[in-house]
ROKOLVO-133650 format. One record per residue (C-alpha): residue number from 1; y, z, x; residue in three letters. Coordinates in pm, whole numbers, padded with zeros to 5 digits, always signed. Each point is the difference from the previous one (the first is absolute). Last residue first. Layout:
REM residues N
(r NUM (Y Z X) ALA),
...
This chain:
REM residues 287
(r 287 (+11872 -10263 -00499) ASN),
(r 286 (+00220 +00137 -00275) LYS),
(r 285 (+00305 +00193 +00106) GLN),
(r 284 (+00032 +00342 -00142) LYS),
(r 283 (+00312 +00047 -00204) ASP),
(r 282 (+00243 +00250 +00143) GLU),
(r 281 (+00056 +00315 -00196) LYS),
(r 280 (+00358 +00099 -00073) LYS),
(r 279 (+00076 +00366 +00046) LYS),
(r 278 (+00118 +00200 -00301) ALA),
(r 277 (+00316 +00213 +00035) GLY),
(r 276 (+00153 -00126 -00322) PHE),
(r 275 (-00249 -00217 -00189) PRO),
(r 274 (+00126 -00363 -00002) THR),
(r 273 (+00164 -00169 -00296) PHE),
(r 272 (+00117 -00362 -00007) PRO),
(r 271 (-00366 -00109 +00051) SER),
(r 270 (-00048 -00228 +00300) SER),
(r 269 (+00146 -00347 +00028) ALA),
(r 268 (-00211 -00308 +00073) SER),
(r 267 (+00112 -00262 +00252) SER),
(r 266 (-00030 -00370 -00087) GLY),
(r 265 (+00367 -00072 +00053) LYS),
(r 264 (+00151 +00248 +00242) PRO),
(r 263 (+00117 +00328 -00152) LEU),
(r 262 (+00352 +00102 -00092) SER),
(r 261 (+00029 +00377 +00002) TYR),
(r 260 (-00024 +00258 -00275) LYS),
(r 259 (+00024 +00365 +00091) LYS),
(r 258 (-00301 +00204 -00103) GLU),
(r 257 (+00011 +00230 -00299) LYS),
(r 256 (-00129 +00343 +00087) VAL),
(r 255 (-00292 +00145 -00190) LEU),
(r 254 (-00049 +00373 -00047) VAL),
(r 253 (-00358 +00126 +00035) ILE),
(r 252 (-00028 +00322 -00199) ASP),
(r 251 (-00176 +00303 +00149) ASP),
(r 250 (+00325 +00163 +00120) THR),
(r 249 (+00136 +00024 -00353) ASN),
(r 248 (+00210 -00215 -00230) ILE),
(r 247 (+00242 +00038 -00293) GLY),
(r 246 (+00202 +00297 +00123) TYR),
(r 245 (+00271 +00092 +00252) ILE),
(r 244 (-00032 -00309 +00219) VAL),
(r 243 (+00220 +00014 +00311) GLN),
(r 242 (+00113 -00339 +00130) ILE),
(r 241 (-00053 -00140 +00350) ASN),
(r 240 (+00171 -00234 +00246) LYS),
(r 239 (+00378 +00052 +00023) GLU),
(r 238 (-00017 +00345 -00153) ASP),
(r 237 (-00085 +00105 -00352) SER),
(r 236 (+00048 +00287 -00241) ILE),
(r 235 (-00194 +00052 -00321) GLY),
(r 234 (-00205 -00249 -00198) THR),
(r 233 (-00161 +00015 -00341) GLU),
(r 232 (-00294 -00233 -00056) ILE),
(r 231 (-00129 -00246 -00260) LEU),
(r 230 (-00328 -00165 +00112) ARG),
(r 229 (-00081 -00373 -00020) LYS),
(r 228 (-00371 -00061 +00040) THR),
(r 227 (-00140 -00244 +00256) PRO),
(r 226 (-00241 -00265 -00137) ALA),
(r 225 (-00368 +00101 -00011) ASN),
(r 224 (-00202 +00086 +00309) GLY),
(r 223 (-00162 +00310 -00144) THR),
(r 222 (+00218 +00238 +00205) ALA),
(r 221 (+00321 -00155 -00141) ASP),
(r 220 (+00279 -00018 +00254) LYS),
(r 219 (+00318 +00170 -00121) ILE),
(r 218 (+00327 -00189 -00051) PHE),
(r 217 (+00316 +00209 +00014) VAL),
(r 216 (+00267 +00054 -00263) TYR),
(r 215 (+00360 +00110 -00044) GLU),
(r 214 (+00209 +00003 -00316) LYS),
(r 213 (+00354 -00124 -00071) GLY),
(r 212 (-00120 -00312 -00174) ASN),
(r 211 (-00235 -00094 +00284) GLU),
(r 210 (+00001 +00134 +00355) LYS),
(r 209 (-00298 -00060 +00231) ILE),
(r 208 (-00098 +00247 +00271) VAL),
(r 207 (-00236 -00124 +00275) ALA),
(r 206 (+00292 -00135 +00207) GLU),
(r 205 (+00125 +00356 +00060) GLY),
(r 204 (-00325 +00105 +00166) PRO),
(r 203 (-00171 +00294 -00174) VAL),
(r 202 (+00048 +00371 +00053) LEU),
(r 201 (-00136 +00326 -00142) LEU),
(r 200 (+00228 +00266 +00150) ALA),
(r 199 (-00124 +00263 +00244) GLY),
(r 198 (+00352 +00082 +00120) ASP),
(r 197 (+00306 -00096 -00204) VAL),
(r 196 (+00351 -00045 +00142) SER),
(r 195 (+00323 -00051 -00190) LYS),
(r 194 (+00345 -00134 +00074) ASN),
(r 193 (-00039 -00041 +00377) VAL),
(r 192 (+00320 -00156 +00135) PHE),
(r 191 (-00058 -00269 +00264) TYR),
(r 190 (+00283 -00058 +00248) ILE),
(r 189 (+00066 -00296 +00230) THR),
(r 188 (+00226 +00098 +00290) ALA),
(r 187 (+00292 -00137 +00203) ASN),
(r 186 (+00104 +00174 +00323) MET),
(r 185 (+00368 +00106 +00011) GLY),
(r 184 (-00051 +00334 +00177) SER),
(r 183 (-00308 -00006 +00218) ARG),
(r 182 (-00345 +00150 -00069) PHE),
(r 181 (-00242 -00070 +00287) PHE),
(r 180 (-00071 +00371 +00063) ALA),
(r 179 (-00136 +00033 -00353) PRO),
(r 178 (+00165 +00256 -00232) THR),
(r 177 (-00274 +00207 -00162) GLU),
(r 176 (-00019 +00062 -00375) GLU),
(r 175 (+00268 -00268 -00035) PRO),
(r 174 (+00294 +00090 -00231) LEU),
(r 173 (+00102 -00270 -00245) LEU),
(r 172 (+00355 -00027 -00136) ASP),
(r 171 (+00042 -00205 -00318) VAL),
(r 170 (+00291 -00236 -00065) GLU),
(r 169 (+00037 -00142 -00348) TYR),
(r 168 (+00016 -00371 -00083) THR),
(r 167 (+00181 -00228 -00242) THR),
(r 166 (-00038 -00373 +00066) VAL),
(r 165 (+00301 -00220 -00080) ASN),
(r 164 (+00011 -00129 +00360) ASN),
(r 163 (+00026 +00362 +00124) VAL),
(r 162 (+00067 +00285 -00241) THR),
(r 161 (-00026 +00357 +00122) LYS),
(r 160 (-00095 +00300 -00211) SER),
(r 159 (+00128 +00355 +00017) GLU),
(r 158 (-00245 +00284 -00062) TYR),
(r 157 (-00178 -00015 +00335) TYR),
(r 156 (-00364 +00107 +00012) ILE),
(r 155 (-00086 +00242 +00283) HIS),
(r 154 (-00306 +00102 +00204) ASP),
(r 153 (-00269 -00239 -00125) VAL),
(r 152 (-00303 +00054 +00222) VAL),
(r 151 (-00131 -00179 +00308) ALA),
(r 150 (-00322 -00138 +00149) LYS),
(r 149 (+00029 -00263 +00273) ILE),
(r 148 (-00233 -00300 +00026) LYS),
(r 147 (+00021 -00172 +00341) GLU),
(r 146 (-00129 -00358 -00015) LEU),
(r 145 (+00344 -00148 -00080) PRO),
(r 144 (+00171 +00150 +00310) TYR),
(r 143 (+00334 -00188 +00034) ALA),
(r 142 (+00018 -00063 -00376) ASP),
(r 141 (-00056 +00372 -00049) LEU),
(r 140 (-00268 +00129 -00233) SER),
(r 139 (+00025 +00241 -00290) LEU),
(r 138 (-00225 +00214 -00217) VAL),
(r 137 (+00162 +00225 -00260) VAL),
(r 136 (-00110 +00316 -00177) GLU),
(r 135 (+00235 +00147 -00260) GLN),
(r 134 (+00177 +00325 +00096) GLY),
(r 133 (+00296 -00079 -00226) LEU),
(r 132 (-00097 -00257 -00261) LYS),
(r 131 (+00024 -00382 -00016) VAL),
(r 130 (-00145 -00188 -00299) LYS),
(r 129 (+00332 +00004 -00189) GLY),
(r 128 (+00157 -00180 +00299) ILE),
(r 127 (-00223 -00302 -00059) ASP),
(r 126 (+00211 -00212 -00239) THR),
(r 125 (+00314 +00114 +00186) GLU),
(r 124 (-00129 -00166 +00316) ASP),
(r 123 (-00061 +00237 +00292) VAL),
(r 122 (+00174 -00046 +00337) GLN),
(r 121 (-00173 +00235 +00243) ALA),
(r 120 (+00159 +00219 +00266) ARG),
(r 119 (-00245 +00096 +00274) VAL),
(r 118 (+00064 +00321 +00193) ILE),
(r 117 (+00089 +00092 +00358) LEU),
(r 116 (+00079 +00362 +00083) LYS),
(r 115 (+00292 +00223 +00112) ASP),
(r 114 (+00190 -00298 +00137) SER),
(r 113 (+00251 +00011 +00285) LEU),
(r 112 (+00269 -00242 +00124) VAL),
(r 111 (+00167 +00045 +00339) ILE),
(r 110 (+00351 -00079 +00129) VAL),
(r 109 (+00130 -00093 -00343) ALA),
(r 108 (+00359 -00116 +00049) ASP),
(r 107 (+00270 +00116 -00244) SER),
(r 106 (+00125 +00284 +00224) THR),
(r 105 (+00062 -00251 +00277) THR),
(r 104 (-00220 -00104 +00292) VAL),
(r 103 (+00046 -00120 +00359) THR),
(r 102 (-00323 -00092 +00179) GLN),
(r 101 (-00067 +00164 +00335) GLY),
(r 100 (-00356 +00095 -00092) PRO),
(r 99 (-00147 -00262 -00240) GLN),
(r 98 (-00001 +00003 -00380) THR),
(r 97 (-00306 -00172 -00150) LYS),
(r 96 (-00192 +00298 -00137) SER),
(r 95 (-00121 -00077 -00352) VAL),
(r 94 (-00310 +00144 -00172) ILE),
(r 93 (-00007 +00344 +00164) VAL),
(r 92 (-00245 +00215 -00194) GLU),
(r 91 (+00048 +00316 -00200) GLY),
(r 90 (+00061 +00371 -00014) ASP),
(r 89 (+00362 +00032 -00108) ILE),
(r 88 (+00355 +00076 +00123) PRO),
(r 87 (-00058 -00170 +00338) SER),
(r 86 (+00271 +00091 +00251) ILE),
(r 85 (+00258 -00216 +00176) LEU),
(r 84 (+00121 +00213 +00291) PRO),
(r 83 (+00364 -00014 +00121) ILE),
(r 82 (+00049 +00022 +00377) ALA),
(r 81 (+00161 +00309 +00151) LYS),
(r 80 (+00337 +00000 +00181) TYR),
(r 79 (-00030 +00269 +00267) VAL),
(r 78 (-00347 -00094 +00123) ASP),
(r 77 (+00062 -00374 -00001) LYS),
(r 76 (+00340 +00070 +00156) TRP),
(r 75 (-00155 +00180 +00296) TYR),
(r 74 (-00279 -00256 +00043) GLU),
(r 73 (+00255 -00281 +00027) LEU),
(r 72 (+00216 +00192 +00251) SER),
(r 71 (-00300 +00058 +00225) LYS),
(r 70 (-00118 -00361 -00031) GLU),
(r 69 (+00328 -00145 +00127) GLY),
(r 68 (+00359 -00054 -00101) GLN),
(r 67 (-00068 -00336 -00166) GLY),
(r 66 (-00257 +00166 -00225) ARG),
(r 65 (+00268 +00244 -00111) ALA),
(r 64 (+00204 -00281 -00158) ALA),
(r 63 (-00302 -00137 -00185) ASP),
(r 62 (-00091 +00352 -00108) LEU),
(r 61 (+00349 +00056 -00144) LEU),
(r 60 (-00003 -00331 -00189) ALA),
(r 59 (-00344 +00077 -00151) ALA),
(r 58 (+00112 +00351 -00091) ARG),
(r 57 (+00308 -00131 -00182) GLU),
(r 56 (-00195 -00270 -00190) THR),
(r 55 (-00255 +00262 -00102) SER),
(r 54 (-00318 +00007 +00204) SER),
(r 53 (-00350 -00054 -00135) MET),
(r 52 (-00347 +00152 +00025) TRP),
(r 51 (-00299 -00118 -00203) ALA),
(r 50 (-00283 +00111 -00227) LEU),
(r 49 (+00018 +00377 +00038) THR),
(r 48 (-00266 +00166 -00218) GLU),
(r 47 (+00130 +00228 -00274) GLY),
(r 46 (-00252 -00119 -00261) THR),
(r 45 (-00295 -00164 +00174) LYS),
(r 44 (-00052 -00352 +00132) VAL),
(r 43 (-00284 -00253 -00012) LYS),
(r 42 (+00049 -00309 +00219) GLN),
(r 41 (-00042 -00347 -00151) GLY),
(r 40 (+00321 -00131 +00154) GLU),
(r 39 (+00108 +00189 +00312) LYS),
(r 38 (+00149 +00342 +00071) VAL),
(r 37 (+00224 +00168 +00260) LEU),
(r 36 (+00294 -00241 +00005) ILE),
(r 35 (+00259 +00091 +00265) GLU),
(r 34 (+00375 -00038 +00059) GLU),
(r 33 (+00119 -00168 -00319) VAL),
(r 32 (+00376 -00049 +00015) ARG),
(r 31 (+00276 +00115 -00232) GLY),
(r 30 (+00103 +00029 -00361) GLY),
(r 29 (-00048 +00336 -00166) VAL),
(r 28 (-00267 +00164 -00221) PRO),
(r 27 (-00254 -00263 +00115) PRO),
(r 26 (-00221 -00165 -00263) LYS),
(r 25 (-00370 +00067 -00066) ILE),
(r 24 (-00107 -00225 -00287) GLU),
(r 23 (-00257 +00145 -00239) LEU),
(r 22 (-00238 -00218 -00201) ARG),
(r 21 (-00193 +00207 -00254) ASN),
(r 20 (-00313 -00156 -00150) LYS),
(r 19 (+00003 -00258 +00278) PRO),
(r 18 (-00111 -00340 -00130) LEU),
(r 17 (-00317 -00211 -00011) VAL),
(r 16 (+00017 -00284 -00250) SER),
(r 15 (-00116 -00091 -00348) GLY),
(r 14 (-00216 -00239 -00199) VAL),
(r 13 (-00192 +00020 -00326) THR),
(r 12 (-00355 +00040 -00122) SER),
(r 11 (-00180 +00119 -00310) PHE),
(r 10 (-00321 +00201 -00007) THR),
(r 9 (-00295 +00096 -00221) SER),
(r 8 (-00272 +00149 +00216) GLN),
(r 7 (-00376 -00034 -00030) VAL),
(r 6 (-00284 +00203 +00144) SER),
(r 5 (-00362 -00097 -00039) GLY),
(r 4 (-00300 -00039 -00229) SER),
(r 3 (-00154 -00342 -00047) PHE),
(r 2 (-00045 -00242 -00286) PRO),
(r 1 (-00299 -00227 +00045) MET),
């Protein structure tokens, strides 16, 4: 029999985890890193000091003072202040590989911050018309395939990209909650939800037969006669079930065509149609 349930029309694509805003913290002058105060994965606030460094001149002066004793070193540390590297945003440290004592230039990123991690999807141009801002999305990471993460469409890029003669558009997805296992660069499979219907009348996809642009199902006759062919109108579908808008009701018994297999010689095949949801009765053995 048909059954009532929820059905979602979706299409899938791939993407990867990326920082929404990737901010490199570079020193204002060349010199030497004296101290790193944060580590990767740590949350930081605007105005928080991330590291201390010395300019080239200060580093040379401190090295000379160190040879004169601890008292001289402390004096010059107090007189010639270290340069703080300060976080300009609330975010998370995603790269912190520089070690104390390492020499850096103004082009070197001592620390890299991200305000939040998102997923950037690659959507084929044939599907981009189905994507809307705020649309619901379900995604899973290749590294954690059993974890289903809910997200929404945050931004749709206007400029396309062509790779191997395939035109795609990038779409940014914002997770409702960012899991702790999210890492930049992780690959993801993304399912866009086009439409969702609750309480829909559903039948298995293999029960629907298409002929001449129309759709039919076979209904079991209550009197035991041959099944009747019924014209139906369908709605949305998922990988298993199809919504039926009209043509049948919950009292009808919809037949599903069985798959054909090669049978051993002498074996008898059952009817090509079996009532959906019906349990097969075993024949009683004769004594």
